[in-house]
HTML snippet that shows the backbone in 3Dmol.js (N, CA, C, O; Angstrom):
<script src="https://3Dmol.org/build/3Dmol-min.js"></script>
<div id="view" style="width:600px;height:400px;position:relative"></div>
<script>
const pdb = `
ATOM      1  N   MET A   1     165.611 -44.516 -30.787  1.00  0.00           N
ATOM      2  CA  MET A   1     164.931 -44.727 -30.078  1.00  0.00           C
ATOM      3  C   MET A   1     165.987 -45.481 -28.706  1.00  0.00           C
ATOM      4  O   MET A   1     166.512 -46.520 -29.106  1.00  0.00           O
ATOM      5  N   SER A   2     166.301 -45.178 -27.438  1.00  0.00           N
ATOM      6  CA  SER A   2     166.884 -45.782 -26.519  1.00  0.00           C
ATOM      7  C   SER A   2     166.446 -46.885 -26.138  1.00  0.00           C
ATOM      8  O   SER A   2     165.221 -46.987 -26.072  1.00  0.00           O
ATOM      9  N   SER A   3     167.383 -48.191 -25.723  1.00  0.00           N
ATOM     10  CA  SER A   3     166.572 -48.961 -25.198  1.00  0.00           C
ATOM     11  C   SER A   3     165.756 -48.943 -24.112  1.00  0.00           C
ATOM     12  O   SER A   3     164.628 -49.323 -23.796  1.00  0.00           O
ATOM     13  N   GLU A   4     166.873 -48.270 -23.551  1.00  0.00           N
ATOM     14  CA  GLU A   4     165.601 -47.644 -22.280  1.00  0.00           C
ATOM     15  C   GLU A   4     164.313 -47.175 -22.092  1.00  0.00           C
ATOM     16  O   GLU A   4     163.489 -47.357 -21.195  1.00  0.00           O
ATOM     17  N   VAL A   5     164.307 -46.549 -23.093  1.00  0.00           N
ATOM     18  CA  VAL A   5     163.192 -45.149 -23.369  1.00  0.00           C
ATOM     19  C   VAL A   5     162.219 -46.529 -23.938  1.00  0.00           C
ATOM     20  O   VAL A   5     161.288 -46.817 -23.185  1.00  0.00           O
ATOM     21  N   SER A   6     162.363 -47.333 -25.120  1.00  0.00           N
ATOM     22  CA  SER A   6     161.544 -48.800 -25.341  1.00  0.00           C
ATOM     23  C   SER A   6     160.811 -49.730 -24.731  1.00  0.00           C
ATOM     24  O   SER A   6     159.766 -50.282 -25.077  1.00  0.00           O
ATOM     25  N   GLN A   7     161.673 -49.872 -23.505  1.00  0.00           N
ATOM     26  CA  GLN A   7     161.377 -50.650 -21.859  1.00  0.00           C
ATOM     27  C   GLN A   7     160.526 -49.836 -21.341  1.00  0.00           C
ATOM     28  O   GLN A   7     159.553 -50.482 -20.950  1.00  0.00           O
ATOM     29  N   LEU A   8     160.397 -48.550 -21.115  1.00  0.00           N
ATOM     30  CA  LEU A   8     159.709 -48.018 -20.169  1.00  0.00           C
ATOM     31  C   LEU A   8     158.369 -47.590 -20.774  1.00  0.00           C
ATOM     32  O   LEU A   8     157.359 -47.489 -20.077  1.00  0.00           O
ATOM     33  N   ARG A   9     158.385 -47.319 -22.201  1.00  0.00           N
ATOM     34  CA  ARG A   9     157.036 -47.608 -23.223  1.00  0.00           C
ATOM     35  C   ARG A   9     155.875 -48.844 -23.011  1.00  0.00           C
ATOM     36  O   ARG A   9     154.646 -48.911 -22.976  1.00  0.00           O
ATOM     37  N   GLN A  10     157.158 -49.882 -22.878  1.00  0.00           N
ATOM     38  CA  GLN A  10     156.478 -51.055 -22.629  1.00  0.00           C
ATOM     39  C   GLN A  10     155.898 -51.640 -21.083  1.00  0.00           C
ATOM     40  O   GLN A  10     154.815 -52.207 -20.941  1.00  0.00           O
ATOM     41  N   GLU A  11     156.854 -51.369 -20.016  1.00  0.00           N
ATOM     42  CA  GLU A  11     156.100 -50.724 -18.985  1.00  0.00           C
ATOM     43  C   GLU A  11     155.112 -50.505 -18.943  1.00  0.00           C
ATOM     44  O   GLU A  11     154.193 -51.286 -18.696  1.00  0.00           O
ATOM     45  N   ILE A  12     155.034 -48.917 -19.272  1.00  0.00           N
ATOM     46  CA  ILE A  12     153.546 -48.038 -19.489  1.00  0.00           C
ATOM     47  C   ILE A  12     152.490 -48.695 -19.814  1.00  0.00           C
ATOM     48  O   ILE A  12     151.365 -48.847 -19.336  1.00  0.00           O
ATOM     49  N   GLU A  13     153.236 -49.170 -20.999  1.00  0.00           N
ATOM     50  CA  GLU A  13     152.188 -49.837 -22.084  1.00  0.00           C
ATOM     51  C   GLU A  13     150.755 -51.123 -21.036  1.00  0.00           C
ATOM     52  O   GLU A  13     149.526 -51.056 -21.015  1.00  0.00           O
ATOM     53  N   LEU A  14     151.933 -52.331 -20.199  1.00  0.00           N
ATOM     54  CA  LEU A  14     151.473 -53.068 -19.437  1.00  0.00           C
ATOM     55  C   LEU A  14     150.605 -52.226 -18.418  1.00  0.00           C
ATOM     56  O   LEU A  14     149.397 -52.410 -18.565  1.00  0.00           O
ATOM     57  N   VAL A  15     150.872 -51.558 -17.661  1.00  0.00           N
ATOM     58  CA  VAL A  15     150.285 -50.849 -16.458  1.00  0.00           C
ATOM     59  C   VAL A  15     148.952 -50.031 -17.233  1.00  0.00           C
ATOM     60  O   VAL A  15     147.900 -49.995 -16.595  1.00  0.00           O
ATOM     61  N   CYS A  16     148.981 -49.591 -18.154  1.00  0.00           N
ATOM     62  CA  CYS A  16     148.033 -49.218 -18.979  1.00  0.00           C
ATOM     63  C   CYS A  16     147.058 -50.005 -19.256  1.00  0.00           C
ATOM     64  O   CYS A  16     145.889 -49.668 -19.068  1.00  0.00           O
ATOM     65  N   GLN A  17     147.394 -51.127 -19.726  1.00  0.00           N
ATOM     66  CA  GLN A  17     146.012 -52.687 -20.054  1.00  0.00           C
ATOM     67  C   GLN A  17     145.601 -53.128 -18.866  1.00  0.00           C
ATOM     68  O   GLN A  17     144.550 -53.749 -18.707  1.00  0.00           O
ATOM     69  N   SER A  18     146.528 -52.790 -17.825  1.00  0.00           N
ATOM     70  CA  SER A  18     145.535 -53.763 -16.752  1.00  0.00           C
ATOM     71  C   SER A  18     145.133 -52.650 -16.146  1.00  0.00           C
ATOM     72  O   SER A  18     144.148 -53.013 -15.504  1.00  0.00           O
ATOM     73  N   ILE A  19     145.307 -51.456 -15.950  1.00  0.00           N
ATOM     74  CA  ILE A  19     144.466 -50.562 -15.198  1.00  0.00           C
ATOM     75  C   ILE A  19     143.036 -50.460 -16.439  1.00  0.00           C
ATOM     76  O   ILE A  19     142.002 -49.993 -15.961  1.00  0.00           O
ATOM     77  N   ASN A  20     142.996 -50.799 -17.674  1.00  0.00           N
ATOM     78  CA  ASN A  20     142.255 -51.325 -18.605  1.00  0.00           C
ATOM     79  C   ASN A  20     141.061 -52.156 -17.850  1.00  0.00           C
ATOM     80  O   ASN A  20     139.876 -51.971 -17.569  1.00  0.00           O
ATOM     81  N   LEU A  21     142.086 -53.210 -17.675  1.00  0.00           N
ATOM     82  CA  LEU A  21     141.115 -54.578 -17.354  1.00  0.00           C
ATOM     83  C   LEU A  21     140.659 -54.245 -16.153  1.00  0.00           C
ATOM     84  O   LEU A  21     139.460 -54.451 -15.965  1.00  0.00           O
ATOM     85  N   ALA A  22     141.373 -53.721 -15.164  1.00  0.00           N
ATOM     86  CA  ALA A  22     140.714 -53.343 -13.915  1.00  0.00           C
ATOM     87  C   ALA A  22     139.549 -52.769 -13.931  1.00  0.00           C
ATOM     88  O   ALA A  22     138.717 -53.034 -13.063  1.00  0.00           O
ATOM     89  N   LEU A  23     139.235 -51.634 -15.213  1.00  0.00           N
ATOM     90  CA  LEU A  23     138.184 -50.416 -15.161  1.00  0.00           C
ATOM     91  C   LEU A  23     137.231 -51.566 -16.139  1.00  0.00           C
ATOM     92  O   LEU A  23     136.071 -51.155 -16.143  1.00  0.00           O
ATOM     93  N   ASN A  24     137.345 -52.690 -16.848  1.00  0.00           N
ATOM     94  CA  ASN A  24     136.578 -52.698 -17.898  1.00  0.00           C
ATOM     95  C   ASN A  24     136.059 -54.236 -17.705  1.00  0.00           C
ATOM     96  O   ASN A  24     134.885 -54.599 -17.784  1.00  0.00           O
ATOM     97  N   GLY A  25     137.436 -55.234 -17.375  1.00  0.00           N
ATOM     98  CA  GLY A  25     137.154 -56.365 -17.221  1.00  0.00           C
ATOM     99  C   GLY A  25     136.472 -57.522 -16.590  1.00  0.00           C
ATOM    100  O   GLY A  25     135.292 -57.172 -16.637  1.00  0.00           O
ATOM    101  N   TYR A  26     136.503 -58.589 -16.076  1.00  0.00           N
ATOM    102  CA  TYR A  26     135.898 -59.069 -15.552  1.00  0.00           C
ATOM    103  C   TYR A  26     136.132 -58.713 -14.035  1.00  0.00           C
ATOM    104  O   TYR A  26     135.406 -59.420 -13.336  1.00  0.00           O
ATOM    105  N   SER A  27     136.791 -57.980 -13.411  1.00  0.00           N
ATOM    106  CA  SER A  27     136.508 -57.328 -12.286  1.00  0.00           C
ATOM    107  C   SER A  27     136.048 -56.125 -12.216  1.00  0.00           C
ATOM    108  O   SER A  27     136.674 -55.291 -11.562  1.00  0.00           O
ATOM    109  N   ILE A  28     134.945 -55.810 -12.828  1.00  0.00           N
ATOM    110  CA  ILE A  28     134.656 -54.300 -13.482  1.00  0.00           C
ATOM    111  C   ILE A  28     134.190 -53.934 -11.947  1.00  0.00           C
ATOM    112  O   ILE A  28     133.715 -52.799 -11.912  1.00  0.00           O
ATOM    113  N   ALA A  29     134.197 -54.544 -10.764  1.00  0.00           N
ATOM    114  CA  ALA A  29     134.020 -53.641  -9.601  1.00  0.00           C
ATOM    115  C   ALA A  29     135.479 -53.515  -8.761  1.00  0.00           C
ATOM    116  O   ALA A  29     135.389 -53.366  -7.543  1.00  0.00           O
ATOM    117  N   ALA A  30     136.846 -53.570  -9.384  1.00  0.00           N
ATOM    118  CA  ALA A  30     137.895 -53.499  -9.132  1.00  0.00           C
ATOM    119  C   ALA A  30     137.505 -52.323  -7.913  1.00  0.00           C
ATOM    120  O   ALA A  30     136.634 -51.456  -7.982  1.00  0.00           O
ATOM    121  N   GLN A  31     138.267 -52.548  -7.010  1.00  0.00           N
ATOM    122  CA  GLN A  31     138.451 -51.654  -5.517  1.00  0.00           C
ATOM    123  C   GLN A  31     139.330 -50.328  -6.248  1.00  0.00           C
ATOM    124  O   GLN A  31     140.372 -50.476  -6.887  1.00  0.00           O
ATOM    125  N   HIS A  32     138.716 -49.155  -6.014  1.00  0.00           N
ATOM    126  CA  HIS A  32     139.553 -48.434  -5.877  1.00  0.00           C
ATOM    127  C   HIS A  32     140.978 -47.537  -5.615  1.00  0.00           C
ATOM    128  O   HIS A  32     141.305 -46.493  -6.179  1.00  0.00           O
ATOM    129  N   ARG A  33     141.873 -48.458  -4.346  1.00  0.00           N
ATOM    130  CA  ARG A  33     142.466 -48.300  -4.183  1.00  0.00           C
ATOM    131  C   ARG A  33     143.846 -50.001  -5.029  1.00  0.00           C
ATOM    132  O   ARG A  33     144.945 -50.463  -4.723  1.00  0.00           O
ATOM    133  N   ILE A  34     142.945 -50.231  -5.949  1.00  0.00           N
ATOM    134  CA  ILE A  34     143.969 -51.072  -6.664  1.00  0.00           C
ATOM    135  C   ILE A  34     144.428 -50.294  -7.892  1.00  0.00           C
ATOM    136  O   ILE A  34     145.564 -50.219  -8.360  1.00  0.00           O
ATOM    137  N   ILE A  35     143.349 -49.757  -8.292  1.00  0.00           N
ATOM    138  CA  ILE A  35     143.189 -48.681  -9.686  1.00  0.00           C
ATOM    139  C   ILE A  35     144.104 -47.463  -9.291  1.00  0.00           C
ATOM    140  O   ILE A  35     144.576 -46.744 -10.172  1.00  0.00           O
ATOM    141  N   ALA A  36     144.368 -47.222  -7.853  1.00  0.00           N
ATOM    142  CA  ALA A  36     145.175 -45.922  -7.695  1.00  0.00           C
ATOM    143  C   ALA A  36     146.427 -46.724  -7.256  1.00  0.00           C
ATOM    144  O   ALA A  36     147.512 -46.150  -7.163  1.00  0.00           O
ATOM    145  N   HIS A  37     146.294 -48.018  -6.990  1.00  0.00           N
ATOM    146  CA  HIS A  37     148.391 -48.335  -7.067  1.00  0.00           C
ATOM    147  C   HIS A  37     148.775 -47.818  -8.341  1.00  0.00           C
ATOM    148  O   HIS A  37     149.517 -46.859  -8.551  1.00  0.00           O
ATOM    149  N   LYS A  38     147.947 -48.860  -9.526  1.00  0.00           N
ATOM    150  CA  LYS A  38     148.658 -49.087 -10.737  1.00  0.00           C
ATOM    151  C   LYS A  38     148.504 -47.696 -11.252  1.00  0.00           C
ATOM    152  O   LYS A  38     148.948 -47.704 -12.400  1.00  0.00           O
ATOM    153  N   HIS A  39     148.065 -46.464 -10.924  1.00  0.00           N
ATOM    154  CA  HIS A  39     148.260 -45.349 -11.167  1.00  0.00           C
ATOM    155  C   HIS A  39     149.451 -44.861 -10.616  1.00  0.00           C
ATOM    156  O   HIS A  39     150.093 -44.146 -11.386  1.00  0.00           O
ATOM    157  N   LYS A  40     149.982 -45.059  -9.386  1.00  0.00           N
ATOM    158  CA  LYS A  40     150.671 -44.797  -8.718  1.00  0.00           C
ATOM    159  C   LYS A  40     152.156 -45.604  -9.536  1.00  0.00           C
ATOM    160  O   LYS A  40     153.214 -45.035  -9.802  1.00  0.00           O
ATOM    161  N   ILE A  41     151.856 -46.847  -9.759  1.00  0.00           N
ATOM    162  CA  ILE A  41     153.223 -47.221 -10.438  1.00  0.00           C
ATOM    163  C   ILE A  41     153.107 -46.572 -11.777  1.00  0.00           C
ATOM    164  O   ILE A  41     154.264 -46.153 -11.817  1.00  0.00           O
ATOM    165  N   LEU A  42     152.697 -46.259 -12.659  1.00  0.00           N
ATOM    166  CA  LEU A  42     152.471 -45.534 -14.161  1.00  0.00           C
ATOM    167  C   LEU A  42     153.341 -44.311 -13.743  1.00  0.00           C
ATOM    168  O   LEU A  42     154.423 -44.082 -14.283  1.00  0.00           O
ATOM    169  N   ASP A  43     152.859 -43.600 -12.834  1.00  0.00           N
ATOM    170  CA  ASP A  43     153.796 -42.096 -12.018  1.00  0.00           C
ATOM    171  C   ASP A  43     155.142 -42.371 -12.376  1.00  0.00           C
ATOM    172  O   ASP A  43     155.883 -41.660 -13.056  1.00  0.00           O
ATOM    173  N   ARG A  44     155.434 -43.678 -11.756  1.00  0.00           N
ATOM    174  CA  ARG A  44     157.203 -43.739 -11.217  1.00  0.00           C
ATOM    175  C   ARG A  44     157.345 -44.540 -12.914  1.00  0.00           C
ATOM    176  O   ARG A  44     158.500 -44.568 -13.338  1.00  0.00           O
ATOM    177  N   TYR A  45     156.667 -44.923 -13.490  1.00  0.00           N
ATOM    178  CA  TYR A  45     157.273 -44.977 -15.231  1.00  0.00           C
ATOM    179  C   TYR A  45     157.280 -43.807 -16.011  1.00  0.00           C
ATOM    180  O   TYR A  45     157.897 -43.785 -17.076  1.00  0.00           O
ATOM    181  N   CYS A  46     156.654 -42.826 -15.588  1.00  0.00           N
ATOM    182  CA  CYS A  46     156.961 -41.765 -16.291  1.00  0.00           C
ATOM    183  C   CYS A  46     157.632 -40.684 -15.424  1.00  0.00           C
ATOM    184  O   CYS A  46     158.184 -39.765 -16.030  1.00  0.00           O
ATOM    185  N   GLU A  47     157.647 -40.683 -14.391  1.00  0.00           N
ATOM    186  CA  GLU A  47     159.174 -40.011 -14.021  1.00  0.00           C
ATOM    187  C   GLU A  47     160.166 -40.446 -14.120  1.00  0.00           C
ATOM    188  O   GLU A  47     161.064 -39.603 -14.104  1.00  0.00           O
ATOM    189  N   LYS A  48     160.684 -42.137 -14.298  1.00  0.00           N
ATOM    190  CA  LYS A  48     161.750 -42.631 -15.254  1.00  0.00           C
ATOM    191  C   LYS A  48     162.041 -42.133 -16.540  1.00  0.00           C
ATOM    192  O   LYS A  48     163.168 -41.867 -16.958  1.00  0.00           O
ATOM    193  N   LEU A  49     160.877 -42.008 -17.204  1.00  0.00           N
ATOM    194  CA  LEU A  49     161.157 -41.632 -18.611  1.00  0.00           C
ATOM    195  C   LEU A  49     161.270 -40.230 -18.540  1.00  0.00           C
ATOM    196  O   LEU A  49     161.598 -39.828 -19.656  1.00  0.00           O
ATOM    197  N   THR A  50     161.144 -39.256 -17.703  1.00  0.00           N
ATOM    198  CA  THR A  50     161.338 -38.188 -17.481  1.00  0.00           C
ATOM    199  C   THR A  50     162.529 -37.527 -17.562  1.00  0.00           C
ATOM    200  O   THR A  50     162.905 -36.478 -18.086  1.00  0.00           O
ATOM    201  N   ARG A  51     163.162 -38.615 -16.751  1.00  0.00           N
ATOM    202  CA  ARG A  51     165.021 -38.743 -16.821  1.00  0.00           C
ATOM    203  C   ARG A  51     165.417 -38.802 -17.921  1.00  0.00           C
ATOM    204  O   ARG A  51     166.260 -37.952 -18.209  1.00  0.00           O
ATOM    205  N   THR A  52     165.142 -39.477 -18.659  1.00  0.00           N
ATOM    206  CA  THR A  52     165.379 -40.066 -19.918  1.00  0.00           C
ATOM    207  C   THR A  52     165.364 -38.963 -21.095  1.00  0.00           C
ATOM    208  O   THR A  52     166.278 -38.516 -21.788  1.00  0.00           O
ATOM    209  N   VAL A  53     163.889 -38.676 -21.054  1.00  0.00           N
ATOM    210  CA  VAL A  53     163.720 -37.880 -22.493  1.00  0.00           C
ATOM    211  C   VAL A  53     162.963 -36.109 -22.192  1.00  0.00           C
ATOM    212  O   VAL A  53     162.517 -35.253 -22.957  1.00  0.00           O
ATOM    213  N   GLY A  54     163.167 -36.209 -20.412  1.00  0.00           N
ATOM    214  CA  GLY A  54     162.532 -34.800 -20.818  1.00  0.00           C
ATOM    215  C   GLY A  54     161.055 -34.715 -20.331  1.00  0.00           C
ATOM    216  O   GLY A  54     160.329 -35.576 -20.828  1.00  0.00           O
ATOM    217  N   GLU A  55     160.382 -33.736 -19.342  1.00  0.00           N
ATOM    218  CA  GLU A  55     159.175 -33.820 -19.511  1.00  0.00           C
ATOM    219  C   GLU A  55     157.887 -33.600 -19.982  1.00  0.00           C
ATOM    220  O   GLU A  55     156.766 -34.037 -19.721  1.00  0.00           O
ATOM    221  N   GLN A  56     158.314 -32.892 -20.659  1.00  0.00           N
ATOM    222  CA  GLN A  56     157.389 -32.859 -21.654  1.00  0.00           C
ATOM    223  C   GLN A  56     156.930 -33.687 -22.979  1.00  0.00           C
ATOM    224  O   GLN A  56     155.931 -33.524 -23.681  1.00  0.00           O
ATOM    225  N   LYS A  57     158.127 -34.751 -23.102  1.00  0.00           N
ATOM    226  CA  LYS A  57     157.989 -36.057 -24.414  1.00  0.00           C
ATOM    227  C   LYS A  57     157.637 -37.142 -23.540  1.00  0.00           C
ATOM    228  O   LYS A  57     157.014 -38.113 -23.970  1.00  0.00           O
ATOM    229  N   ALA A  58     158.138 -36.999 -21.864  1.00  0.00           N
ATOM    230  CA  ALA A  58     157.657 -38.292 -21.072  1.00  0.00           C
ATOM    231  C   ALA A  58     156.213 -38.144 -20.747  1.00  0.00           C
ATOM    232  O   ALA A  58     155.654 -39.200 -20.449  1.00  0.00           O
ATOM    233  N   ALA A  59     155.396 -36.932 -20.736  1.00  0.00           N
ATOM    234  CA  ALA A  59     153.999 -36.705 -20.220  1.00  0.00           C
ATOM    235  C   ALA A  59     153.521 -37.174 -21.743  1.00  0.00           C
ATOM    236  O   ALA A  59     152.537 -37.910 -21.823  1.00  0.00           O
ATOM    237  N   GLU A  60     154.222 -36.746 -22.970  1.00  0.00           N
ATOM    238  CA  GLU A  60     153.599 -36.859 -24.272  1.00  0.00           C
ATOM    239  C   GLU A  60     153.190 -38.860 -24.399  1.00  0.00           C
ATOM    240  O   GLU A  60     152.094 -39.367 -24.639  1.00  0.00           O
ATOM    241  N   ILE A  61     154.414 -39.509 -24.156  1.00  0.00           N
ATOM    242  CA  ILE A  61     154.071 -40.650 -24.116  1.00  0.00           C
ATOM    243  C   ILE A  61     153.370 -41.220 -23.179  1.00  0.00           C
ATOM    244  O   ILE A  61     152.912 -42.312 -23.515  1.00  0.00           O
ATOM    245  N   THR A  62     153.171 -40.942 -22.334  1.00  0.00           N
ATOM    246  CA  THR A  62     152.603 -41.720 -21.243  1.00  0.00           C
ATOM    247  C   THR A  62     151.141 -41.577 -21.918  1.00  0.00           C
ATOM    248  O   THR A  62     150.447 -42.499 -22.349  1.00  0.00           O
ATOM    249  N   CYS A  63     150.814 -40.064 -21.902  1.00  0.00           N
ATOM    250  CA  CYS A  63     149.348 -39.931 -22.344  1.00  0.00           C
ATOM    251  C   CYS A  63     148.712 -40.398 -23.510  1.00  0.00           C
ATOM    252  O   CYS A  63     147.511 -40.374 -23.777  1.00  0.00           O
ATOM    253  N   GLU A  64     150.045 -41.001 -24.445  1.00  0.00           N
ATOM    254  CA  GLU A  64     149.641 -41.545 -25.697  1.00  0.00           C
ATOM    255  C   GLU A  64     149.545 -43.141 -25.258  1.00  0.00           C
ATOM    256  O   GLU A  64     148.607 -43.696 -25.831  1.00  0.00           O
ATOM    257  N   LEU A  65     150.022 -43.690 -24.698  1.00  0.00           N
ATOM    258  CA  LEU A  65     149.880 -44.630 -24.094  1.00  0.00           C
ATOM    259  C   LEU A  65     148.193 -45.362 -23.395  1.00  0.00           C
ATOM    260  O   LEU A  65     147.302 -46.188 -23.591  1.00  0.00           O
ATOM    261  N   TYR A  66     148.645 -44.387 -22.583  1.00  0.00           N
ATOM    262  CA  TYR A  66     147.071 -44.437 -21.743  1.00  0.00           C
ATOM    263  C   TYR A  66     146.027 -43.658 -22.396  1.00  0.00           C
ATOM    264  O   TYR A  66     145.184 -43.505 -21.512  1.00  0.00           O
ATOM    265  N   MET A  67     145.691 -43.187 -23.259  1.00  0.00           N
ATOM    266  CA  MET A  67     144.650 -43.263 -24.373  1.00  0.00           C
ATOM    267  C   MET A  67     144.162 -43.919 -24.941  1.00  0.00           C
ATOM    268  O   MET A  67     142.937 -44.005 -25.024  1.00  0.00           O
ATOM    269  N   GLN A  68     145.235 -44.810 -25.699  1.00  0.00           N
ATOM    270  CA  GLN A  68     145.299 -46.133 -26.598  1.00  0.00           C
ATOM    271  C   GLN A  68     144.834 -47.216 -25.737  1.00  0.00           C
ATOM    272  O   GLN A  68     143.968 -47.898 -26.286  1.00  0.00           O
ATOM    273  N   HIS A  69     145.131 -47.566 -24.609  1.00  0.00           N
ATOM    274  CA  HIS A  69     145.041 -48.509 -23.711  1.00  0.00           C
ATOM    275  C   HIS A  69     143.547 -48.870 -22.679  1.00  0.00           C
ATOM    276  O   HIS A  69     142.791 -49.835 -22.565  1.00  0.00           O
ATOM    277  N   VAL A  70     143.658 -47.501 -22.055  1.00  0.00           N
ATOM    278  CA  VAL A  70     142.685 -47.239 -21.178  1.00  0.00           C
ATOM    279  C   VAL A  70     141.424 -46.339 -21.337  1.00  0.00           C
ATOM    280  O   VAL A  70     141.319 -45.147 -21.047  1.00  0.00           O
ATOM    281  N   LYS A  71     140.216 -47.424 -22.017  1.00  0.00           N
ATOM    282  CA  LYS A  71     138.980 -46.733 -22.394  1.00  0.00           C
ATOM    283  C   LYS A  71     137.520 -46.913 -21.316  1.00  0.00           C
ATOM    284  O   LYS A  71     136.466 -46.345 -21.604  1.00  0.00           O
TER     285      LYS A  71
END
`;
const viewer = $3Dmol.createViewer("view");
viewer.addModel(pdb, "pdb");
viewer.setStyle({}, {cartoon: {color: "spectrum"}});
viewer.zoomTo();
viewer.render();
</script>
């Protein structure tokens, strides 16, 4: 796996963890706009990943990480 893909995976993982904290952490009452903003960031990373590995693989990676970290 290229270093760019590894870096993007790490960034996606961090955003997913952040979304999970916003939904379930100390700020359970996180405002919708904060969570929506984090999803936009996630979309941007997925777009970058798409340019590197293709749309299908980018969606698989993003969904896998999202499902691991956002509960």
